[in-house]
TORBALUM-19654 format. One line per 4 residues: number of its first residue (from 1); for each residue x, y, z of C-alpha. Coordinates in Angstrom, 1 decimal. Layout:
BEGIN
NUM	X Y Z | ...
END
This chain:
BEGIN
1	109.7 69.0 70.0 | 108.4 72.3 68.8 | 105.8 74.3 70.9 | 105.1 76.9 68.2
5	101.6 77.4 69.6 | 102.9 78.6 73.0 | 101.8 82.2 73.6 | 101.9 83.8 77.1
9	98.9 85.9 78.2 | 100.3 89.2 79.3 | 97.1 91.2 79.4 | 96.9 91.2 83.2
13	100.6 91.5 83.9 | 102.3 94.5 85.4 | 105.9 95.7 85.2 | 108.4 95.3 82.3
17	107.1 93.1 79.5 | 110.4 91.1 79.2 | 110.1 90.0 82.9 | 106.4 89.1 82.3
21	107.4 86.9 79.4 | 110.2 85.2 81.4 | 107.8 84.7 84.3 | 105.3 83.1 81.9
25	108.0 80.7 80.7 | 108.7 79.7 84.4 | 105.0 79.4 85.3 | 104.1 77.2 82.2
29	107.1 74.9 82.9 | 105.9 74.6 86.5 | 102.3 73.9 85.3 | 103.5 71.3 82.8
33	102.5 73.3 79.7 | 106.1 73.5 78.6 | 108.3 70.4 78.9 | 112.0 69.5 78.7
37	113.0 69.6 75.0 | 110.2 71.9 73.8 | 111.3 74.4 71.3 | 110.0 77.9 72.1
41	108.7 80.1 69.2 | 111.4 82.1 67.4 | 111.9 85.4 69.0 | 110.8 87.4 66.0
45	107.6 85.4 65.7 | 106.7 85.7 69.3 | 107.3 89.4 69.3 | 105.0 89.8 66.3
49	102.3 87.7 67.9 | 102.5 89.6 71.1 | 102.7 93.0 69.5 | 105.9 93.9 71.3
53	109.5 94.8 70.3 | 111.9 92.1 69.3 | 114.4 93.4 71.9 | 111.8 92.8 74.6
57	111.5 89.1 73.7 | 115.3 88.8 73.4 | 115.7 90.2 76.9 | 113.0 87.8 78.1
61	114.8 84.8 76.6 | 118.1 86.0 78.0 | 116.7 86.2 81.5 | 115.0 82.8 81.2
65	118.4 81.3 80.1 | 120.2 83.0 83.0 | 117.7 81.4 85.3 | 118.3 77.9 83.9
69	114.8 77.6 82.3 | 115.9 77.4 78.7 | 119.0 76.7 76.6 | 120.0 78.4 73.3
73	121.2 76.2 70.5 | 122.2 78.7 67.9 | 120.1 78.7 64.8 | 118.1 75.7 66.1
77	116.4 78.0 68.5 | 115.7 78.1 72.3 | 114.6 75.0 74.1 | 113.3 74.1 77.6
81	116.3 72.9 79.6 | 116.6 69.5 81.2 | 116.6 71.0 84.7 | 113.8 73.5 83.9
85	111.2 72.2 86.4 | 113.7 72.4 89.2 | 114.7 75.9 88.2 | 111.0 76.9 87.7
89	110.1 75.7 91.1 | 112.8 77.8 92.8 | 113.1 80.4 90.0 | 115.5 83.2 90.9
93	115.1 82.9 94.7 | 118.4 82.6 96.4 | 116.9 80.2 99.0 | 114.8 77.1 98.8
97	111.4 78.5 97.7 | 109.5 75.8 99.6 | 111.1 76.6 102.9 | 110.0 79.4 105.2
101	113.3 80.4 106.8 | 114.0 83.1 109.4 | 115.9 86.2 108.1 | 119.6 86.3 108.9
105	120.3 89.8 110.4 | 124.0 90.6 110.5 | 123.8 91.7 114.2 | 122.7 88.2 115.2
109	126.3 87.0 114.5 | 125.1 83.4 114.4 | 128.3 81.9 113.1 | 130.3 83.7 115.9
113	127.8 82.4 118.5 | 128.2 78.9 117.2 | 132.0 79.1 117.3 | 132.0 80.5 120.8
117	129.7 77.8 122.1 | 131.8 75.0 120.6 | 134.9 76.6 122.1 | 133.3 76.8 125.5
121	132.1 73.2 125.4 | 135.7 72.1 124.6 | 137.2 74.2 127.3 | 134.8 72.8 129.9
125	135.7 69.3 129.0 | 132.2 68.4 128.0 | 133.2 66.4 124.9 | 131.1 63.5 126.2
129	128.1 65.7 125.2 | 129.3 65.5 121.6 | 129.0 61.7 121.3 | 126.0 59.4 121.0
133	123.3 60.3 123.5 | 120.6 58.3 125.2 | 117.3 58.1 123.3 | 115.4 61.4 123.9
137	118.6 63.4 124.4 | 121.0 64.2 127.2 | 119.6 65.0 130.6 | 121.0 68.5 130.6
141	119.3 69.3 127.2 | 116.0 68.0 128.4 | 116.3 70.2 131.5 | 116.9 73.1 129.1
145	113.8 72.2 127.1 | 111.8 72.0 130.3 | 112.8 75.6 131.2 | 112.1 76.8 127.7
149	108.6 75.4 127.6 | 107.7 77.1 130.8 | 107.7 80.3 128.7 | 104.4 79.1 127.1
153	102.9 78.0 130.4 | 103.9 74.3 130.1 | 105.1 72.9 133.4 | 107.1 69.8 132.5
157	109.3 67.2 134.2 | 112.4 66.8 132.2 | 111.6 63.1 131.8 | 108.5 64.1 129.9
161	110.7 65.7 127.2 | 112.5 64.4 124.2 | 115.1 66.2 122.1 | 114.5 65.5 118.4
165	116.3 66.3 115.2 | 113.9 69.2 114.3 | 110.2 69.5 114.2 | 109.6 67.2 111.3
169	111.4 64.4 113.1 | 109.2 65.0 116.1 | 106.0 64.9 113.9 | 107.2 61.7 112.3
173	107.7 60.0 115.6 | 104.4 61.3 117.1 | 102.3 60.4 114.1 | 103.9 56.9 113.9
177	103.1 56.3 117.5 | 99.6 57.9 117.7 | 97.9 57.5 114.3 | 96.8 54.5 112.2
181	95.4 54.1 108.7 | 91.8 55.5 108.6 | 92.2 57.7 111.7 | 90.6 61.1 111.3
185	92.8 64.2 112.1 | 91.3 67.7 112.2 | 93.4 70.5 110.7 | 93.1 73.8 108.9
189	92.2 74.2 105.2 | 95.9 74.6 104.5 | 98.7 72.8 106.4 | 102.4 72.4 106.6
193	103.3 70.0 103.8 | 105.5 67.9 106.0 | 102.4 66.8 108.0 | 100.5 66.3 104.8
197	103.2 63.9 103.7 | 102.9 61.9 106.9 | 99.1 61.5 106.2 | 99.8 60.0 102.8
201	102.5 57.7 104.2 | 100.6 56.4 107.2 | 97.2 56.6 105.7 | 95.3 58.7 108.2
205	92.6 61.1 106.9 | 92.9 64.8 107.2 | 89.7 66.6 108.0 | 90.0 70.3 106.9
209	88.2 73.0 108.9 | 87.5 76.5 107.8 | 88.4 77.6 111.3 | 89.7 75.8 114.3
213	87.1 76.4 117.0 | 85.4 74.2 119.5 | 82.2 74.4 117.4 | 83.9 73.4 114.2
217	85.7 70.6 116.0 | 82.5 69.4 117.6 | 80.7 69.3 114.3 | 83.5 67.3 112.7
221	83.7 64.9 115.6 | 79.9 64.4 115.6 | 80.1 63.5 111.9 | 82.7 60.8 112.6
225	85.0 60.5 115.6 | 88.3 62.4 115.4 | 91.5 60.8 116.7 | 93.5 64.0 116.9
229	93.8 67.7 116.1 | 96.9 69.0 114.3 | 97.5 72.7 114.8 | 100.1 75.5 114.4
233	98.7 77.9 117.0 | 100.9 80.9 116.5 | 101.6 82.4 113.1 | 100.3 79.4 111.2
237	102.3 78.2 108.3 | 101.0 79.1 105.7 | 98.0 81.3 106.7 | 99.7 83.4 109.4
241	96.7 83.0 111.6 | 97.1 83.0 115.4 | 94.6 81.4 117.8 | 93.7 83.8 120.7
245	94.4 82.7 124.3 | 90.7 82.3 125.2 | 90.1 80.2 122.2 | 93.1 78.0 123.1
249	91.7 77.3 126.5 | 88.3 76.4 125.0 | 89.8 74.1 122.4 | 91.8 72.4 125.2
253	88.6 71.9 127.3 | 86.8 70.4 124.3 | 89.7 68.1 123.6 | 89.9 66.9 127.2
257	86.1 66.3 127.2 | 86.2 64.2 124.0 | 89.6 62.6 124.5 | 90.8 63.9 121.1
261	94.6 64.2 121.1 | 96.2 67.6 120.3 | 99.4 67.7 118.2 | 100.6 71.2 118.7
265	103.3 72.2 116.2 | 104.3 75.5 117.7 | 107.2 76.2 115.4 | 106.8 80.0 115.7
269	105.4 80.2 119.2 | 108.6 81.5 120.9 | 109.3 84.2 118.3 | 106.9 86.8 119.6
273	108.1 89.0 122.4 | 105.1 87.9 124.5 | 104.4 84.3 123.7 | 100.8 83.1 124.1
277	100.1 80.1 126.4 | 100.2 76.8 124.6 | 97.0 74.9 124.0 | 98.7 72.0 125.6
281	99.2 74.1 128.8 | 95.4 73.9 129.3 | 95.3 70.1 128.4 | 98.7 68.7 129.5
285	97.4 65.1 129.7 | 96.4 64.8 126.1 | 98.6 67.3 124.3 | 101.9 66.7 122.4
289	103.8 70.0 122.2 | 106.7 70.7 119.8 | 109.0 73.7 120.1 | 111.6 73.9 117.3
293	114.7 76.2 117.0 | 114.6 76.1 113.2 | 112.0 78.8 112.7 | 113.2 81.1 115.5
297	117.0 80.9 115.2 | 118.2 78.9 112.2 | 117.2 75.7 110.3 | 120.8 74.7 110.6
301	120.4 73.8 114.2 | 117.9 70.8 113.7 | 116.9 70.8 117.4 | 113.4 70.6 118.8
305	112.0 70.0 122.2 | 108.9 67.8 122.5 | 106.7 67.5 125.6 | 104.8 64.2 125.8
309	101.6 63.8 128.0 | 103.4 61.3 130.3 | 106.9 60.0 131.0 | 105.9 56.6 129.5
313	104.8 58.5 126.3 | 108.1 60.4 126.2 | 110.0 57.1 126.5 | 108.0 55.6 123.6
317	108.5 58.8 121.6 | 112.3 58.7 122.2 | 112.5 55.1 121.0 | 110.5 55.9 117.8
321	112.5 59.0 117.1 | 115.7 57.0 117.6 | 114.6 54.6 114.9 | 114.3 57.3 112.3
325	117.1 59.8 113.2 | 119.0 58.2 116.1 | 119.3 61.6 117.9 | 119.3 65.3 117.5
329	122.8 66.6 116.5 | 124.5 66.6 119.9 | 126.7 69.5 119.2 | 123.7 71.6 118.3
333	121.7 70.5 121.2 | 124.5 71.3 123.6 | 124.9 74.8 121.9 | 121.3 75.6 122.5
337	121.5 74.6 126.1 | 124.6 76.8 126.5 | 123.0 79.7 124.7 | 119.9 79.5 127.0
341	122.2 79.6 130.1 | 124.3 82.6 129.0 | 121.6 84.7 127.3 | 122.8 84.2 123.7
345	119.6 82.3 122.8 | 117.4 85.3 123.6 | 119.7 87.6 121.8 | 119.6 85.5 118.7
349	115.8 85.2 118.8 | 115.5 88.9 119.5 | 117.5 89.7 116.4 | 115.3 87.5 114.2
353	112.2 89.1 115.8 | 113.4 92.6 115.3 | 114.3 92.0 111.6 | 111.1 90.1 111.0
357	109.1 93.0 112.4 | 111.0 95.5 110.2 | 110.2 93.4 107.1 | 106.5 93.2 108.0
361	106.4 96.9 108.3 | 108.1 97.2 104.9 | 105.5 94.8 103.4 | 102.6 96.8 104.9
365	104.0 100.0 103.5 | 104.8 98.7 100.0 | 101.6 96.6 99.5 | 99.4 99.3 100.9
369	95.8 98.0 101.1 | 96.6 94.6 99.6 | 94.5 92.2 101.6 | 97.0 89.9 103.2
373	97.3 88.4 106.7 | 100.6 88.3 108.7 | 101.9 88.2 112.2 | 103.6 91.5 113.1
377	106.7 89.6 114.3 | 106.6 86.9 111.7 | 108.4 86.6 108.4 | 105.7 85.4 106.0
381	102.4 86.6 104.7 | 99.4 85.0 103.2 | 97.8 86.5 100.2 | 94.4 85.4 98.9
385	94.1 85.8 95.1 | 91.2 86.9 93.0 | 89.9 84.3 90.4 | 91.5 86.3 87.6
389	95.0 85.9 89.0 | 97.1 82.8 88.1 | 99.0 81.8 91.3 | 101.8 80.1 89.3
393	102.3 83.1 87.1 | 102.4 85.6 90.0 | 104.7 83.4 92.0 | 107.1 83.1 89.0
397	107.0 86.8 88.4 | 108.1 87.8 91.9 | 110.5 84.9 92.2 | 112.4 86.4 89.2
401	113.0 89.3 91.6 | 114.3 87.0 94.3 | 111.2 86.9 96.4 | 110.1 83.5 97.6
405	106.4 82.6 96.9 | 104.6 79.3 97.2 | 101.2 78.6 95.7 | 98.4 77.5 98.0
409	97.9 74.1 96.3 | 101.2 73.0 98.0 | 99.4 73.5 101.4 | 95.7 72.8 100.6
413	94.0 69.8 102.1 | 91.0 70.0 99.8 | 91.3 70.4 96.1 | 88.7 73.2 96.0
417	90.4 75.4 98.6 | 90.6 79.1 97.6 | 93.8 80.2 95.7 | 96.4 82.1 97.6
421	100.2 82.6 97.9 | 102.5 82.3 100.8 | 105.1 85.0 100.5 | 108.3 84.5 102.6
425	110.0 87.7 103.8 | 112.9 85.8 105.4 | 115.7 83.5 104.3 | 118.9 84.9 102.7
429	117.2 87.7 100.8 | 118.5 91.1 101.7 | 116.4 94.2 102.4 | 117.0 95.8 99.0
433	116.0 92.6 97.1 | 113.0 92.2 99.4 | 111.9 95.7 98.6 | 112.3 95.1 94.8
437	110.3 91.9 95.0 | 107.5 93.6 97.1 | 107.4 96.4 94.5 | 106.9 93.9 91.7
441	104.2 92.1 93.8 | 102.4 95.4 94.4 | 102.4 96.2 90.7 | 100.8 92.9 89.9
445	98.2 93.3 92.6 | 97.3 96.7 91.1 | 96.6 95.2 87.7 | 93.0 94.9 86.5
449	92.7 91.2 87.3 | 93.6 91.8 90.9 | 91.0 94.5 91.7 | 88.5 91.9 92.8
453	90.7 90.6 95.7 | 88.4 89.3 98.4 | 88.2 91.1 101.8 | 89.8 89.0 104.6
END
């Protein structure tokens, strides 16, 4: 198929034109304007129509081919590749563009810590910990989780805890137990896609709120009863918002008064040097609290600790979790317990925190007065976009530099939610590549189309 009418709009683009053309190819593949098998305009024709040099278009096509977006077939021309949509979604990023992963500072020495922990478990003769565990996890690991959750003000009996195979496994089990088709669940305007997927699968209704406050929750509950509230209270993914301690207490009081359950997905809550008290700490009888290691140490661990309101709830949660994932990886759970006992856990989290803070300072310096929100010890930022900026185009442009960006429609609960980008500063990207990507982002934000960015 020939797409001879394809013509990228470069009027609002900043930086080298060849990169802008390559980014436009990626963006239009992602948006469905270019499809597998489409033949792109001949390079000379496109150069003439854009009023740019032929060498610029040649470099753009070469870059798009290197990124797996197009294939060259000699005199037949250049065509959109069979895997183009996959490559366009991830573009040039060296990590999965949809995942927000912690940075990997060399001083953390994660692989060495894992090897040392495994060796210690073997020497201690604790190989029984490395076999099938009872539903909910080994007693030693649940004791570990109980001590860890005390850091956010949650006093817990170990029997109230379950060890799950990551936060998503925990959410799956909680939602399957707690929610039914038609139930109304309050949440933010944008939410973690994994919970959105659960809403579609189970059939409960998400009720998006512009802000999560007792007043907003009361209004939504008065309109029609809410069954639960889903919230990421610290460094929300994707908006980077954090709920203040006083507001957490007020939300908990409202939830206890109404009986609305709280599902607290505190994936980033233990990353700050001074963690805030969990909402569930103020409402322990109705809150479900999840603390995952994926976002504060490494996603490779797949270990989360879940506090249920009661021991009976924890037993039911463990049974439900066992049906979907059997158990958390026992080697990894044992490693986390050992690290918490010998101080390695705090050292690993501290290294991630230090690197994240450095990267946030870099972003603040390089983006200047760009109106974004971020947690000072987090590793993503939220960037609202002016109407004249195309999210897919901007995401594709910076992804070509290796910087991970996800458009707000992947998180939006309502179709008319304002456009934005979540920019990840973590993952496998090194500092130099991060700086280059931020420089490109800044150039685009200084283009004429970006000058009307809204004030946050």
